[in-house]
C-alpha positions as CSV (number, residue, x, y, z in Angstrom):
1,M,49.9,44.0,62.8
2,S,50.2,42.2,66.0
3,A,50.8,38.5,65.9
4,S,47.2,37.8,67.2
5,S,45.4,39.8,64.9
6,T,48.0,37.7,61.6
7,A,46.9,34.4,63.6
8,R,43.2,35.6,63.4
9,R,43.4,36.1,59.6
10,I,45.1,33.4,58.6
11,A,42.1,31.2,61.0
12,A,39.6,33.1,59.1
13,T,41.1,32.5,55.8
14,A,41.7,28.9,55.7
15,L,38.1,28.1,57.6
16,A,36.6,30.1,54.7
17,A,38.5,28.0,51.9
18,G,37.6,24.5,54.0
19,A,33.9,25.6,53.6
20,M,34.4,26.3,50.1
21,V,36.0,23.0,48.9
22,S,32.6,21.4,50.9
23,V,30.4,22.9,48.6
24,A,32.5,22.4,45.8
25,A,32.4,18.7,46.7
26,L,28.8,18.3,47.7
27,P,27.3,18.2,43.6
28,A,30.2,15.8,43.3
29,A,29.1,13.5,45.7
30,A,25.5,13.8,45.2
31,H,25.9,13.1,41.6
32,D,28.0,9.9,42.5
33,G,25.0,8.4,44.7
34,D,22.5,8.9,41.8
35,R,24.8,7.2,39.5
36,H,25.3,3.9,41.8
37,R,21.7,3.6,42.6
38,H,20.8,3.4,39.0
39,E,23.5,1.0,38.1
40,R,22.7,-1.6,40.7
41,V,20.6,-3.3,38.4
42,E,21.9,-3.4,34.6
43,I,22.1,-5.4,31.6
44,S,25.3,-7.7,31.8
45,R,25.7,-9.9,28.8
46,V,23.8,-10.2,25.8
47,Q,23.8,-13.5,23.5
48,A,21.7,-12.5,20.1
49,D,22.7,-14.8,18.1
50,S,22.4,-18.8,19.1
51,P,25.3,-20.7,18.5
52,G,24.2,-23.4,15.6
53,R,21.8,-22.8,13.1
54,D,19.1,-20.9,13.3
55,N,16.3,-23.5,12.1
56,R,13.7,-22.0,15.4
57,T,13.9,-25.2,17.7
58,N,13.2,-24.7,21.5
59,R,17.3,-25.2,21.6
60,S,18.2,-22.9,19.4
61,L,15.4,-20.2,20.4
62,N,17.1,-20.6,24.1
63,G,20.4,-19.7,22.8
64,E,19.6,-16.5,22.5
65,W,19.3,-14.4,25.7
66,V,19.7,-11.4,28.2
67,E,21.5,-11.8,31.3
68,I,20.2,-9.3,34.1
69,T,22.5,-8.5,36.7
70,N,21.9,-7.2,40.2
71,N,25.0,-5.4,41.5
72,S,23.5,-4.3,45.1
73,R,23.9,-6.5,48.1
74,H,19.9,-6.4,48.6
75,S,17.4,-8.1,46.6
76,V,15.3,-6.1,44.2
77,N,11.6,-7.1,43.1
78,L,11.4,-7.0,39.2
79,D,7.7,-7.5,39.1
80,G,6.3,-5.3,36.3
81,W,9.5,-4.6,35.0
82,T,10.2,-4.7,31.0
83,L,12.7,-5.9,28.7
84,R,12.1,-4.3,25.1
85,D,14.4,-5.0,22.0
86,S,14.2,-1.9,19.3
87,D,11.2,-3.6,17.3
88,G,8.8,-3.6,20.3
89,N,9.0,-6.9,21.2
90,R,8.6,-6.9,25.2
91,Y,9.2,-9.0,27.7
92,R,7.5,-8.7,31.3
93,F,9.2,-10.0,34.8
94,D,6.1,-11.2,36.7
95,D,6.8,-12.2,40.4
96,Y,10.5,-12.6,40.6
97,R,12.7,-11.2,42.7
98,L,16.6,-10.9,41.9
99,G,18.9,-11.6,44.5
100,G,21.8,-9.5,46.0
101,R,24.9,-10.1,43.8
102,A,23.0,-12.4,41.6
103,T,22.2,-12.7,37.8
104,V,19.1,-13.9,35.4
105,R,19.2,-15.0,32.1
106,I,16.4,-14.5,30.3
107,H,15.9,-16.8,27.1
108,T,13.4,-16.6,24.0
109,G,12.0,-19.8,23.8
110,H,10.2,-22.3,26.2
111,G,11.2,-23.5,29.3
112,R,10.7,-23.7,33.5
113,D,11.6,-20.7,35.6
114,T,14.1,-21.0,37.7
115,R,16.1,-18.5,40.1
116,T,18.7,-18.3,37.4
117,D,16.8,-18.7,34.6
118,L,13.5,-17.1,32.8
119,Y,11.7,-18.2,29.6
120,Q,10.0,-15.6,26.9
121,D,8.3,-18.7,25.5
122,R,8.5,-17.6,21.9
123,R,8.3,-19.5,19.0
124,D,10.5,-16.6,17.2
125,Y,13.9,-15.2,17.6
126,V,13.9,-11.7,19.2
127,W,17.1,-9.9,19.5
128,D,18.7,-9.2,15.7
129,H,22.2,-8.9,15.2
130,R,22.1,-5.0,15.2
131,D,19.6,-4.7,18.0
132,K,19.3,-2.3,21.4
133,A,17.7,-4.2,24.8
134,T,16.2,-1.9,26.9
135,L,15.5,-2.6,30.5
136,R,12.4,-0.5,32.2
137,D,11.6,-0.6,35.8
138,D,7.7,-0.9,37.4
139,H,7.3,3.3,36.2
140,G,8.5,2.8,33.0
141,R,11.9,4.6,33.9
142,T,14.8,3.2,31.6
143,V,16.8,1.4,33.8
144,D,20.1,0.3,31.5
145,T,20.5,-0.3,27.6
146,E,22.5,-1.9,25.6
147,S,23.3,-1.9,21.9
148,W,24.9,-4.4,19.5
149,G,26.0,-4.5,15.6
150,G,26.4,-1.1,14.9
151,R,23.7,1.9,14.1
152,H,20.4,1.3,15.2
153,H,16.8,2.2,14.1
154,R,16.3,3.9,17.4
């Protein structure tokens, strides 16, 4: 066998191996892109038990909250998105845009909505010691969930 035919065979083998590595890497890269797209808005923190006595005052109600964080650089329109607990209590975002790399805190009680704080305007507690918060987009798709306190009935 000549040196040139051996070189051609080695080159062909190297090209074929490179093509196989590229094909194998494609699904992983595509999957990573999907994962990052879904994780850009998330439930970042939960304060399910307001500090102090549970006396249903507005101050106590607003001591329980859920934080939603946008991890992307671009703002996200949350209009029509919902935040639910395991018992079916639902808060619907209305005409709210969460800025890039920003966080909003959704309080249970009454208050004046701002860029960083929204209020459910409830007169009773929502988040139990064992509960699950579910964030859904305006198409009803689950964006993120956060559970705490052990077993849940859902």
